[in-house]
C-alpha positions as CSV (number, residue, x, y, z in Angstrom):
1,M,-164.8,-75.2,154.0
2,A,-166.1,-78.6,154.0
3,G,-164.8,-79.7,150.7
4,I,-161.5,-78.4,151.3
5,G,-161.7,-80.1,154.6
6,S,-162.5,-83.0,153.0
7,A,-160.4,-82.6,150.5
8,I,-157.0,-82.2,152.8
9,G,-158.2,-85.3,154.7
10,L,-158.1,-87.7,151.5
11,L,-154.5,-86.0,151.0
12,K,-153.2,-87.1,154.5
13,A,-154.7,-90.5,153.8
14,L,-153.2,-90.8,150.0
15,G,-149.9,-89.6,152.0
16,R,-149.8,-92.3,154.6
17,L,-150.4,-94.9,151.8
18,S,-147.2,-93.3,149.9
19,R,-145.2,-93.8,152.9
20,R,-146.1,-97.5,152.8
21,D,-145.2,-97.9,149.5
22,V,-141.8,-96.5,150.4
23,R,-141.2,-98.2,153.4
24,S,-142.2,-101.3,151.5
25,V,-139.8,-100.7,149.1
26,G,-137.1,-101.5,151.4
27,S,-137.8,-105.1,151.3
28,V,-134.9,-105.2,148.4
29,A,-132.6,-105.0,151.7
30,G,-133.4,-108.7,152.1
31,Q,-132.5,-109.4,148.4
32,N,-129.6,-111.8,148.0
33,F,-128.8,-109.9,144.4
34,F,-128.8,-106.4,146.7
35,G,-126.4,-108.2,148.9
36,F,-124.3,-109.4,146.6
37,G,-123.8,-106.2,144.7
38,I,-123.2,-104.3,147.9
39,F,-120.1,-106.6,149.0
40,V,-119.1,-106.0,145.4
41,A,-119.4,-102.0,146.3
42,Y,-117.1,-102.8,149.5
43,Q,-114.3,-104.4,146.5
44,Q,-114.6,-102.5,143.7
45,P,-117.3,-99.3,143.9
46,A,-116.9,-99.0,140.0
47,S,-118.3,-102.2,139.2
48,A,-121.2,-102.3,141.6
49,E,-123.0,-99.5,139.1
50,F,-124.5,-102.2,137.2
51,F,-126.1,-104.2,140.1
52,F,-127.7,-101.1,141.6
53,V,-128.8,-99.3,138.1
54,I,-130.7,-102.9,137.5
55,L,-132.5,-102.7,140.7
56,A,-133.2,-98.9,140.1
57,A,-134.5,-99.6,136.7
58,I,-137.1,-102.6,137.9
59,L,-137.7,-100.2,141.4
60,I,-139.1,-97.6,139.0
61,F,-142.5,-99.5,138.1
62,P,-143.9,-100.0,141.6
63,L,-142.5,-96.5,142.6
64,S,-144.5,-95.0,139.9
65,S,-147.5,-96.0,141.1
66,D,-150.8,-93.9,141.5
67,P,-151.8,-93.8,145.7
68,M,-155.6,-93.2,144.6
69,Q,-155.8,-96.6,142.4
70,K,-154.9,-98.5,145.8
71,I,-158.5,-97.2,147.0
72,P,-161.5,-99.1,145.1
73,A,-163.3,-97.1,143.0
74,D,-166.6,-98.0,144.5
75,R,-165.3,-96.1,147.3
76,R,-164.2,-93.2,145.8
77,V,-167.8,-92.3,144.1
78,T,-169.0,-92.0,147.4
79,W,-166.7,-89.3,148.7
80,P,-168.4,-86.3,149.5
81,I,-166.3,-83.9,147.6
82,G,-167.0,-81.8,145.1
83,R,-165.8,-81.2,141.3
84,W,-163.1,-78.8,142.3
85,E,-162.2,-80.3,145.2
86,W,-162.0,-83.0,143.3
87,S,-159.1,-81.9,141.0
88,I,-157.2,-81.0,144.4
89,V,-157.4,-84.4,145.4
90,R,-156.3,-85.7,141.7
91,T,-153.3,-83.2,141.4
92,G,-152.2,-84.2,145.1
93,A,-152.2,-87.5,144.5
94,F,-150.0,-87.1,141.7
95,A,-147.0,-84.8,144.1
96,L,-147.7,-87.6,146.7
97,S,-146.7,-90.4,144.4
98,P,-143.3,-92.4,145.4
99,I,-141.8,-91.3,142.1
100,A,-142.2,-87.5,142.7
101,W,-140.6,-87.7,145.9
102,V,-137.3,-89.7,144.3
103,A,-137.7,-86.9,141.7
104,A,-137.2,-84.3,144.6
105,A,-134.3,-86.2,145.7
106,L,-132.8,-86.5,142.6
107,V,-133.6,-82.4,141.9
108,V,-131.4,-81.7,144.7
109,R,-128.3,-84.2,144.6
110,A,-128.2,-84.8,140.7
111,G,-129.9,-81.5,139.2
112,W,-133.2,-80.7,137.6
113,R,-132.3,-82.7,134.6
114,M,-132.5,-86.0,136.2
115,G,-135.1,-85.2,138.5
116,V,-137.4,-84.0,135.6
117,L,-136.2,-87.2,133.5
118,V,-137.3,-89.9,136.6
119,C,-140.9,-87.7,137.0
120,G,-141.5,-88.0,133.0
121,V,-141.0,-91.9,133.1
122,G,-143.0,-92.0,136.1
123,L,-146.3,-90.2,134.5
124,V,-145.8,-92.0,131.7
125,L,-145.9,-95.1,133.7
126,Q,-148.9,-94.2,135.3
127,L,-151.0,-93.2,132.2
128,I,-149.9,-96.6,130.5
129,A,-151.2,-98.0,134.1
130,F,-154.4,-96.2,133.8
131,A,-154.4,-96.4,130.2
132,A,-154.6,-100.4,130.9
133,K,-157.0,-100.7,133.2
134,R,-159.7,-98.4,131.7
135,G,-159.0,-101.0,128.6
136,S,-159.2,-104.2,130.6
137,P,-161.0,-103.7,134.2
138,G,-159.3,-107.6,135.2
139,L,-156.0,-107.2,134.2
140,P,-154.0,-107.4,136.9
141,L,-155.3,-111.0,137.9
142,Y,-157.1,-112.1,134.6
143,W,-153.6,-112.7,133.0
144,L,-152.5,-115.1,135.6
145,H,-155.2,-117.3,135.2
146,W,-153.8,-117.9,131.9
147,I,-150.7,-119.7,133.1
148,P,-150.8,-123.4,132.6
149,A,-150.9,-126.0,135.5
150,P,-148.7,-129.8,134.9
151,P,-151.4,-132.7,135.9
152,G,-152.3,-133.5,139.2
153,A,-152.6,-132.0,143.0
154,A,-148.6,-131.3,142.7
155,G,-149.3,-129.5,139.1
156,A,-152.1,-127.0,140.7
157,I,-149.3,-126.1,143.4
158,M,-146.7,-125.7,140.9
159,R,-149.0,-122.9,139.1
160,L,-150.2,-121.3,141.9
161,Q,-146.3,-120.7,143.1
162,W,-145.7,-119.3,139.4
163,R,-148.6,-117.1,139.7
164,E,-147.3,-116.0,143.5
165,M,-143.2,-115.6,141.7
166,V,-144.4,-113.0,139.1
167,R,-146.1,-111.0,141.3
168,T,-142.8,-110.4,143.3
169,L,-140.0,-108.2,140.8
170,D,-137.2,-111.2,141.0
171,P,-138.5,-112.7,138.3
172,Y,-138.1,-109.5,136.1
173,L,-134.7,-108.7,137.5
174,A,-133.2,-112.0,136.2
175,F,-135.4,-111.3,132.7
176,V,-133.6,-107.9,132.6
177,L,-130.2,-109.5,133.1
178,M,-130.6,-112.6,130.4
179,A,-132.1,-109.9,127.7
180,C,-129.1,-107.3,128.3
181,T,-126.8,-110.6,127.4
182,E,-128.7,-111.3,124.6
183,L,-128.8,-107.8,123.4
184,Y,-125.4,-107.4,123.9
185,K,-124.6,-110.9,121.6
186,L,-126.8,-109.5,119.0
187,S,-125.0,-105.8,118.7
188,G,-122.1,-108.0,117.5
189,K,-119.6,-107.1,120.0
190,P,-117.1,-109.5,121.3
191,L,-118.2,-111.2,124.9
192,D,-115.6,-113.0,126.8
193,P,-116.5,-116.2,126.9
194,A,-116.8,-116.8,130.8
195,A,-119.5,-114.2,130.7
196,P,-122.3,-116.4,129.9
197,R,-121.1,-118.5,132.8
198,I,-121.5,-115.3,135.2
199,L,-124.4,-113.6,134.2
200,A,-126.2,-117.2,134.4
201,L,-125.5,-117.0,137.8
202,L,-126.5,-113.7,138.5
203,V,-129.5,-114.7,137.3
204,V,-129.8,-117.3,139.7
205,L,-128.4,-115.0,142.6
206,A,-131.4,-112.4,141.1
207,L,-134.2,-115.5,141.9
208,S,-132.4,-117.2,144.6
209,T,-134.2,-115.3,147.3
210,E,-137.6,-116.8,146.2
211,T,-136.2,-120.0,147.8
212,Q,-136.2,-118.3,151.3
213,V,-140.1,-117.8,151.0
214,L,-141.4,-120.7,149.5
215,F,-144.3,-120.5,152.1
216,G,-144.0,-117.1,152.8
217,I,-144.6,-116.2,149.3
218,D,-148.5,-117.1,149.5
219,G,-149.0,-115.1,152.5
220,H,-151.8,-116.4,154.8
221,G,-153.0,-118.7,152.2
222,A,-149.7,-121.1,153.1
223,E,-152.2,-122.6,155.8
224,R,-153.6,-124.2,153.2
225,Y,-151.4,-126.2,152.4
226,R,-151.7,-128.4,155.8
227,Q,-155.4,-129.1,154.6
228,L,-154.3,-131.1,151.7
229,P,-154.1,-134.8,152.2
230,I,-150.3,-134.9,150.8
231,R,-147.2,-135.4,152.5
232,G,-144.6,-132.2,153.2
233,W,-141.9,-133.3,150.7
234,R,-144.4,-133.5,147.7
235,I,-145.6,-129.8,148.6
236,L,-141.6,-128.8,148.9
237,L,-141.0,-130.7,145.3
238,A,-143.7,-129.0,143.7
239,K,-142.7,-125.7,144.7
240,D,-139.2,-126.5,143.7
241,L,-140.0,-127.6,140.4
242,A,-141.9,-124.3,139.6
243,F,-138.9,-122.5,140.7
244,L,-136.3,-124.8,138.6
245,V,-138.8,-124.5,135.3
246,L,-138.8,-120.6,135.5
247,L,-135.0,-120.6,136.3
248,A,-134.3,-122.7,133.2
249,L,-136.4,-120.5,130.9
250,L,-134.2,-117.8,132.2
251,V,-130.5,-119.4,131.7
252,L,-131.3,-121.3,128.9
253,P,-129.8,-118.9,126.6
254,L,-126.7,-118.0,128.9
255,D,-125.2,-121.5,130.9
256,W,-128.0,-123.9,131.4
257,V,-126.5,-126.4,133.6
258,S,-124.2,-124.1,135.9
259,G,-127.3,-121.8,136.3
260,L,-129.4,-125.0,137.6
261,M,-126.9,-126.4,139.8
262,G,-126.6,-123.5,140.8
263,G,-130.3,-123.4,142.1
264,L,-130.0,-126.6,143.4
265,A,-127.9,-125.3,145.3
266,A,-129.9,-122.3,146.5
267,L,-133.0,-124.7,147.6
268,A,-130.8,-126.8,149.1
269,I,-130.2,-123.7,151.6
270,G,-133.4,-121.8,151.6
271,H,-135.5,-125.1,152.5
272,R,-134.5,-124.4,156.0
273,R,-136.2,-120.7,156.1
274,S,-138.9,-121.2,154.1
275,V,-140.1,-124.1,156.1
276,G,-139.2,-122.8,159.5
277,R,-140.0,-119.0,159.3
278,P,-142.3,-118.4,156.6
279,I,-142.9,-114.1,156.0
280,A,-145.6,-112.7,154.5
281,Q,-144.6,-111.1,151.3
282,T,-146.0,-107.9,149.4
283,P,-146.9,-108.1,146.1
284,W,-145.0,-106.4,143.6
285,R,-141.9,-105.8,145.4
286,F,-138.5,-107.9,145.6
287,T,-139.1,-110.8,147.8
288,S,-137.3,-110.6,151.5
289,G,-134.9,-112.9,153.1
290,A,-132.3,-113.1,155.3
291,I,-128.8,-112.3,154.1
292,A,-126.9,-113.6,157.0
293,P,-126.8,-116.2,157.3
294,D,-128.8,-118.0,154.6
295,G,-128.2,-115.3,152.2
296,V,-124.5,-115.3,152.3
297,L,-124.8,-119.3,152.5
298,Q,-126.4,-118.8,149.1
299,I,-124.6,-116.6,147.6
300,A,-121.1,-118.7,148.4
301,A,-122.9,-121.7,147.4
302,V,-124.3,-121.0,143.7
303,F,-120.9,-119.5,142.5
304,A,-119.1,-121.9,144.2
305,V,-121.2,-124.6,141.9
306,G,-122.0,-122.6,139.1
307,L,-118.0,-122.0,138.5
308,A,-116.7,-125.5,139.4
309,V,-119.3,-127.8,137.6
310,G,-117.7,-126.6,134.1
311,T,-114.7,-128.3,135.5
312,E,-115.8,-131.1,138.0
313,G,-118.2,-132.6,135.7
314,L,-120.3,-135.5,136.2
315,W,-120.1,-136.0,140.1
316,L,-120.4,-132.7,141.3
317,I,-123.7,-133.1,139.6
318,C,-125.0,-135.8,141.7
319,L,-123.7,-134.2,144.4
320,C,-126.1,-131.0,144.3
321,I,-129.2,-133.3,143.1
322,A,-128.1,-135.6,146.3
323,A,-128.2,-132.4,148.8
324,W,-130.9,-131.3,147.7
325,I,-133.3,-134.4,147.7
326,A,-131.8,-135.0,151.0
327,S,-132.8,-130.9,152.1
328,L,-135.9,-131.6,150.3
329,L,-136.9,-135.0,152.5
330,F,-135.3,-133.9,155.8
331,Y,-137.6,-130.6,155.7
332,G,-141.2,-131.7,154.1
333,W,-140.8,-134.0,157.1
334,R,-139.8,-130.8,159.0
335,W,-143.5,-129.7,157.6
336,D,-145.0,-132.8,158.5
337,R,-144.3,-132.5,162.2
338,Q,-145.1,-129.0,162.2
339,A,-149.0,-129.8,161.2
């Protein structure tokens, strides 16, 4: 009986971990791409399906996590349970996985086939993650060490920013948008001439929430920047350049100029919340900013600048660069004042 009691206690703890995971997925509500999807759904519900299908596809990966993997292995070996109690805990852990809850909801709302399909996808992803972890125990962090660093202190900050950015879901959302466009081109089907520019702006939108959490993405580690003998504008510049380099790679096959100008507009607006209200972010979740007013302003600015730069030309490009530099210097000064 003691073994059963221990197994039940462990399952309750795993259930609490799963509830935390489900609540953390709610960060998508503060993502600009999600906010834009809500706006499109209000105007044209059929067109919004594209946005929410992509978001759901990205969210399947964190929702498929095994609750037991969040408990260190050295603690698991000290659990006072026997082999058959361990089987109960192992089976219950899979049932407590967030993806199992999603599958159960789909069985009720969309039929058993959809529920079984989602549950099967979650099981496959868990098996892949388990095999990868067994094959390379340091995989989740080790591959981040390969990210190169440009020279100097600013280069070290850029590498740190890249490491933190790729541990959020926003870049993968942007990559899926870019990859889907390129696959459609390879299919040989006709593509509207304006489509690459629109998709480039959607890529910017997928990444734009990162500009609201330039310091929040570091969590409590953001305080270490105050120990560096570097002016605030230089720290912001390094973080901005890291964002722009990643954005440039993603919009390069689409519309490079419109994408970069949209990114500068997002940065000019995002500095205010990044410096004034840095909010810690959860790894492997969408970054969560403020839809109103910052997100609304960013969405409007990204599309206004990105759509107009093709016709307005050089003067608008210069205006975007000037606005970004002004924002960079002002909020760099604000950062120094806070220190």
